[in-house]
Structure formats: structure tokens, C-alpha cells
One Martini backbone bead per residue (centre of mass of N, CA, C, O) as a GRO file, in nm:
protein
  234
    1UNK     BB    1  -2.649  -0.398  -1.712
    2UNK     BB    2  -2.594  -0.690  -1.788
    3UNK     BB    3  -2.290  -0.652  -1.818
    4UNK     BB    4  -2.240  -0.567  -1.526
    5UNK     BB    5  -2.344  -0.825  -1.392
    6UNK     BB    6  -2.138  -1.009  -1.531
    7UNK     BB    7  -1.867  -0.861  -1.440
    8UNK     BB    8  -1.941  -0.821  -1.108
    9UNK     BB    9  -2.163  -1.084  -1.029
   10UNK     BB   10  -2.172  -1.348  -1.230
   11UNK     BB   11  -2.369  -1.336  -1.447
   12UNK     BB   12  -2.576  -1.546  -1.664
   13UNK     BB   13  -2.771  -1.760  -1.859
   14UNK     BB   14  -2.844  -1.935  -1.588
   15UNK     BB   15  -2.939  -1.652  -1.392
   16UNK     BB   16  -3.076  -1.482  -1.637
   17UNK     BB   17  -3.384  -1.318  -1.723
   18UNK     BB   18  -3.624  -1.229  -1.964
   19UNK     BB   19  -3.939  -1.006  -1.978
   20UNK     BB   20  -4.080  -0.932  -2.238
   21UNK     BB   21  -4.294  -0.680  -2.394
   22UNK     BB   22  -4.586  -0.533  -2.532
   23UNK     BB   23  -4.629  -0.190  -2.527
   24UNK     BB   24  -4.909  -0.178  -2.698
   25UNK     BB   25  -5.020  -0.358  -2.463
   26UNK     BB   26  -5.193  -0.484  -2.230
   27UNK     BB   27  -5.160  -0.728  -2.003
   28UNK     BB   28  -5.435  -0.856  -2.058
   29UNK     BB   29  -5.390  -0.894  -2.367
   30UNK     BB   30  -5.131  -1.064  -2.343
   31UNK     BB   31  -5.266  -1.296  -2.196
   32UNK     BB   32  -5.478  -1.362  -2.418
   33UNK     BB   33  -5.264  -1.404  -2.653
   34UNK     BB   34  -4.982  -1.538  -2.480
   35UNK     BB   35  -4.966  -1.582  -2.168
   36UNK     BB   36  -4.776  -1.379  -2.016
   37UNK     BB   37  -4.835  -1.405  -1.707
   38UNK     BB   38  -4.805  -1.709  -1.687
   39UNK     BB   39  -4.517  -1.720  -1.799
   40UNK     BB   40  -4.387  -1.543  -1.586
   41UNK     BB   41  -4.440  -1.727  -1.349
   42UNK     BB   42  -4.294  -1.984  -1.460
   43UNK     BB   43  -4.012  -1.855  -1.502
   44UNK     BB   44  -3.960  -1.776  -1.213
   45UNK     BB   45  -3.995  -2.056  -1.086
   46UNK     BB   46  -3.775  -2.198  -1.256
   47UNK     BB   47  -3.534  -2.020  -1.174
   48UNK     BB   48  -3.549  -2.072  -0.867
   49UNK     BB   49  -3.530  -2.380  -0.880
   50UNK     BB   50  -3.254  -2.392  -1.031
   51UNK     BB   51  -3.091  -2.194  -0.807
   52UNK     BB   52  -3.220  -2.186  -0.499
   53UNK     BB   53  -3.313  -1.876  -0.527
   54UNK     BB   54  -3.421  -1.584  -0.499
   55UNK     BB   55  -3.504  -1.306  -0.682
   56UNK     BB   56  -3.409  -1.023  -0.878
   57UNK     BB   57  -3.616  -0.760  -0.953
   58UNK     BB   58  -3.597  -0.582  -1.270
   59UNK     BB   59  -3.735  -0.264  -1.358
   60UNK     BB   60  -3.811  -0.061  -1.654
   61UNK     BB   61  -4.014   0.171  -1.644
   62UNK     BB   62  -4.293   0.027  -1.767
   63UNK     BB   63  -4.213  -0.240  -1.623
   64UNK     BB   64  -4.330  -0.158  -1.349
   65UNK     BB   65  -4.626  -0.172  -1.429
   66UNK     BB   66  -4.624  -0.466  -1.523
   67UNK     BB   67  -4.527  -0.596  -1.256
   68UNK     BB   68  -4.755  -0.487  -1.074
   69UNK     BB   69  -4.975  -0.623  -1.233
   70UNK     BB   70  -4.874  -0.913  -1.195
   71UNK     BB   71  -4.912  -0.922  -0.886
   72UNK     BB   72  -5.219  -0.877  -0.888
   73UNK     BB   73  -5.285  -1.116  -1.068
   74UNK     BB   74  -5.166  -1.335  -0.882
   75UNK     BB   75  -5.352  -1.291  -0.646
   76UNK     BB   76  -5.614  -1.361  -0.803
   77UNK     BB   77  -5.525  -1.641  -0.897
   78UNK     BB   78  -5.496  -1.765  -0.607
   79UNK     BB   79  -5.786  -1.728  -0.527
   80UNK     BB   80  -5.909  -1.902  -0.752
   81UNK     BB   81  -5.758  -2.161  -0.682
   82UNK     BB   82  -5.881  -2.194  -0.401
   83UNK     BB   83  -6.174  -2.213  -0.488
   84UNK     BB   84  -6.146  -2.460  -0.680
   85UNK     BB   85  -6.053  -2.654  -0.459
   86UNK     BB   86  -6.311  -2.649  -0.295
   87UNK     BB   87  -6.496  -2.753  -0.514
   88UNK     BB   88  -6.355  -3.025  -0.574
   89UNK     BB   89  -6.361  -3.146  -0.288
   90UNK     BB   90  -6.666  -3.134  -0.245
   91UNK     BB   91  -6.757  -3.294  -0.499
   92UNK     BB   92  -6.606  -3.552  -0.432
   93UNK     BB   93  -6.750  -3.605  -0.164
   94UNK     BB   94  -7.034  -3.623  -0.275
   95UNK     BB   95  -6.990  -3.857  -0.477
   96UNK     BB   96  -6.892  -4.063  -0.271
   97UNK     BB   97  -7.151  -4.060  -0.095
   98UNK     BB   98  -7.348  -4.137  -0.324
   99UNK     BB   99  -7.216  -4.417  -0.381
  100UNK     BB  100  -7.258  -4.527  -0.084
  101UNK     BB  101  -7.575  -4.383  -0.098
  102UNK     BB  102  -7.801  -4.441  -0.338
  103UNK     BB  103  -8.080  -4.441  -0.169
  104UNK     BB  104  -8.006  -4.118  -0.086
  105UNK     BB  105  -8.075  -3.900  -0.323
  106UNK     BB  106  -8.257  -3.688  -0.135
  107UNK     BB  107  -8.024  -3.578   0.006
  108UNK     BB  108  -7.867  -3.332   0.127
  109UNK     BB  109  -7.562  -3.204   0.043
  110UNK     BB  110  -7.474  -3.108   0.333
  111UNK     BB  111  -7.460  -3.401   0.467
  112UNK     BB  112  -7.175  -3.471   0.321
  113UNK     BB  113  -7.006  -3.214   0.477
  114UNK     BB  114  -6.961  -3.305   0.748
  115UNK     BB  115  -6.654  -3.191   0.881
  116UNK     BB  116  -6.539  -3.026   0.677
  117UNK     BB  117  -6.246  -2.877   0.778
  118UNK     BB  118  -6.292  -2.929   1.089
  119UNK     BB  119  -6.480  -2.673   1.156
  120UNK     BB  120  -6.352  -2.394   1.079
  121UNK     BB  121  -6.627  -2.323   0.935
  122UNK     BB  122  -6.903  -2.168   0.997
  123UNK     BB  123  -7.162  -2.282   0.791
  124UNK     BB  124  -7.059  -2.447   0.540
  125UNK     BB  125  -7.296  -2.631   0.461
  126UNK     BB  126  -7.491  -2.402   0.389
  127UNK     BB  127  -7.325  -2.286   0.159
  128UNK     BB  128  -7.330  -2.548  -0.016
  129UNK     BB  129  -7.626  -2.568  -0.051
  130UNK     BB  130  -7.647  -2.305  -0.212
  131UNK     BB  131  -7.449  -2.379  -0.433
  132UNK     BB  132  -7.591  -2.634  -0.549
  133UNK     BB  133  -7.858  -2.495  -0.603
  134UNK     BB  134  -7.747  -2.288  -0.806
  135UNK     BB  135  -7.654  -2.499  -1.014
  136UNK     BB  136  -7.931  -2.638  -1.066
  137UNK     BB  137  -8.062  -2.342  -1.149
  138UNK     BB  138  -7.860  -2.177  -1.318
  139UNK     BB  139  -7.664  -1.984  -1.233
  140UNK     BB  140  -7.540  -1.613  -1.281
  141UNK     BB  141  -7.733  -1.446  -1.123
  142UNK     BB  142  -7.875  -1.221  -0.945
  143UNK     BB  143  -8.041  -1.266  -0.606
  144UNK     BB  144  -7.984  -1.131  -0.363
  145UNK     BB  145  -7.881  -1.062  -0.074
  146UNK     BB  146  -7.649  -1.272   0.060
  147UNK     BB  147  -7.649  -1.426  -0.249
  148UNK     BB  148  -7.554  -1.198  -0.489
  149UNK     BB  149  -7.263  -1.328  -0.582
  150UNK     BB  150  -7.284  -1.477  -0.925
  151UNK     BB  151  -7.090  -1.383  -1.163
  152UNK     BB  152  -6.891  -1.668  -1.108
  153UNK     BB  153  -7.021  -1.893  -0.939
  154UNK     BB  154  -7.000  -1.765  -0.648
  155UNK     BB  155  -6.977  -1.791  -0.318
  156UNK     BB  156  -6.936  -1.541  -0.108
  157UNK     BB  157  -6.821  -1.681   0.154
  158UNK     BB  158  -6.623  -1.869   0.005
  159UNK     BB  159  -6.466  -1.639  -0.132
  160UNK     BB  160  -6.356  -1.516   0.127
  161UNK     BB  161  -6.190  -1.764   0.203
  162UNK     BB  162  -6.019  -1.775  -0.060
  163UNK     BB  163  -5.885  -1.498  -0.025
  164UNK     BB  164  -5.727  -1.561   0.229
  165UNK     BB  165  -5.566  -1.799   0.115
  166UNK     BB  166  -5.452  -1.658  -0.139
  167UNK     BB  167  -5.292  -1.439   0.015
  168UNK     BB  168  -5.108  -1.637   0.162
  169UNK     BB  169  -4.986  -1.764  -0.097
  170UNK     BB  170  -4.870  -1.499  -0.207
  171UNK     BB  171  -4.668  -1.440   0.019
  172UNK     BB  172  -4.511  -1.706  -0.011
  173UNK     BB  173  -4.423  -1.656  -0.302
  174UNK     BB  174  -4.256  -1.404  -0.251
  175UNK     BB  175  -4.056  -1.529  -0.043
  176UNK     BB  176  -3.952  -1.753  -0.253
  177UNK     BB  177  -3.901  -1.555  -0.535
  178UNK     BB  178  -3.848  -1.261  -0.387
  179UNK     BB  179  -3.594  -1.068  -0.262
  180UNK     BB  180  -3.609  -0.817  -0.470
  181UNK     BB  181  -3.702  -0.478  -0.585
  182UNK     BB  182  -3.614  -0.294  -0.887
  183UNK     BB  183  -3.675   0.046  -0.979
  184UNK     BB  184  -3.622   0.190  -1.296
  185UNK     BB  185  -3.741   0.468  -1.399
  186UNK     BB  186  -4.009   0.521  -1.247
  187UNK     BB  187  -4.245   0.448  -1.472
  188UNK     BB  188  -4.185   0.682  -1.739
  189UNK     BB  189  -3.838   0.744  -1.717
  190UNK     BB  190  -3.664   0.551  -1.952
  191UNK     BB  191  -3.397   0.665  -2.019
  192UNK     BB  192  -3.086   0.565  -2.106
  193UNK     BB  193  -2.870   0.766  -1.991
  194UNK     BB  194  -2.947   0.767  -1.687
  195UNK     BB  195  -2.891   0.467  -1.650
  196UNK     BB  196  -2.594   0.473  -1.741
  197UNK     BB  197  -2.496   0.679  -1.530
  198UNK     BB  198  -2.544   0.490  -1.280
  199UNK     BB  199  -2.390   0.230  -1.374
  200UNK     BB  200  -2.120   0.363  -1.570
  201UNK     BB  201  -2.154   0.629  -1.702
  202UNK     BB  202  -2.218   0.979  -1.831
  203UNK     BB  203  -2.093   1.277  -1.984
  204UNK     BB  204  -2.273   1.436  -2.194
  205UNK     BB  205  -2.002   1.573  -2.352
  206UNK     BB  206  -1.805   1.605  -2.139
  207UNK     BB  207  -1.456   1.651  -2.025
  208UNK     BB  208  -1.511   1.352  -1.890
  209UNK     BB  209  -1.528   1.076  -1.731
  210UNK     BB  210  -1.739   0.824  -1.653
  211UNK     BB  211  -1.649   0.791  -1.360
  212UNK     BB  212  -1.690   1.088  -1.277
  213UNK     BB  213  -1.988   1.106  -1.363
  214UNK     BB  214  -2.092   0.893  -1.170
  215UNK     BB  215  -2.002   1.030  -0.909
  216UNK     BB  216  -2.173   1.286  -0.955
  217UNK     BB  217  -2.449   1.153  -0.975
  218UNK     BB  218  -2.450   1.016  -0.694
  219UNK     BB  219  -2.399   1.271  -0.529
  220UNK     BB  220  -2.652   1.419  -0.617
  221UNK     BB  221  -2.850   1.208  -0.516
  222UNK     BB  222  -2.764   1.213  -0.215
  223UNK     BB  223  -2.822   1.512  -0.167
  224UNK     BB  224  -3.127   1.492  -0.226
  225UNK     BB  225  -3.195   1.287  -0.007
  226UNK     BB  226  -3.091   1.451   0.233
  227UNK     BB  227  -3.277   1.693   0.187
  228UNK     BB  228  -3.537   1.535   0.227
  229UNK     BB  229  -3.480   1.448   0.518
  230UNK     BB  230  -3.463   1.731   0.638
  231UNK     BB  231  -3.739   1.828   0.549
  232UNK     BB  232  -3.904   1.606   0.693
  233UNK     BB  233  -3.797   1.667   0.983
  234UNK     BB  234  -3.918   1.970   0.977
   0.00000   0.00000   0.00000
């Protein structure tokens, strides 16, 4: 397939990259061992930045499962990044206000956050009051009620806000970096000969040329698709 892309569409080592994975391990374990998912993100971003165009993602067989896992991981990663940005900005603002008003050390943390984010989120100061209180008390355990989700020291309502922003960033990332996604023999039917038959032809031992075999393979595929369309329309 790579040879076909090089011969027919002008791809070379400057604009085509491989993202091999260890099929023996889950993507999560590969990320923990090698930073596989993080590296995948950075390599895609670098390739798109270098070429100035979004990429065509081609995954074969189990690679489809790995790539789809990567996309879901990236969505969660961007949600977490948004949450951590909220935390850092709020804490910087609190520290700055505390330095400016050292005599008011007993003032509630929420008083330093008035107007932050331009009032976009109603009740934001109250959320952060609970957040800082939970940090001071060494949270990390379930507290019940409205603020019960502290499994990762996250304030529930602020986490909901971060998820919305993270999902928006995820969609923007896809638009910027992925032009289209091609799944070959997905998800677990990745035999070599069927792939070769579609790309360049494979006579499977019959006394015909590869070109004729490819034409027959594609015609058979199109007939099956058309039959499915007729069946669905009925």
C-alpha cells in the first residue's frame, strides 16, 4: 500500500509516517510503558504542521481498534487539560490577591475569584470555595451529596465545565489534523491477500493477471454494496 501511495500519489518519507504498536499489549499499557498514545498525538501534530495540511489516517485490521482507542483517549486528555488550566488560573489569581492583601488572610477564597471568567458560569465562586476547602481538608474521598465526585480531586461542576471545553478542543483538533479516516479490513480481518487484492490485484493462483483480478474484486464489492442498498430501500 505504501508503495502504491508513493507510485501514484507522490507520497514519500517527508509526508507519510508509520505508527506501529505492540499488538501483545493494550493501548493503555503501551501508554504506560512507552508513552505510545502521547507520542502518536505529537507525531500527528508534527506531521500536519510540517506539511500544512490535515492528514489521511489509514488503519489496518487491529490498528482500527487502536486508533479508535487513541481518539477516545485524546478526548479524555483534552478534558483533563482544560480542567488543569482552570485550576492553575484560579490558584494564580488567589495567590496574587493574597499577596496584594496580606492582612486579609482569613478572607474566603471565593472572594478573590469574583468576576473570573466574566461571569460566564453562575455560581463559580461557590464551586471554588468548595474546591479549596476540599484541598485543605485533604480530600480524595467520597463526600456524598452534590460534591460527591472527588475520586481525582475534581470538583464535579467544574469538571462538567472542563468536559464541555475539552470536547470542543477535541473537535477542533480533529478538523485541523484529520482530513479523513480509512479503515482497512477492520477491525480484526486483516489478512494480507485481501488487502493486496483491493490495492493492486491478487489472482489467488488463478490464470489471470493481477489487473483483471483487481477489477473483478472491485466489481464484486460494488455489486454487494448495491445489493445492500436495494435491500435497505425495500
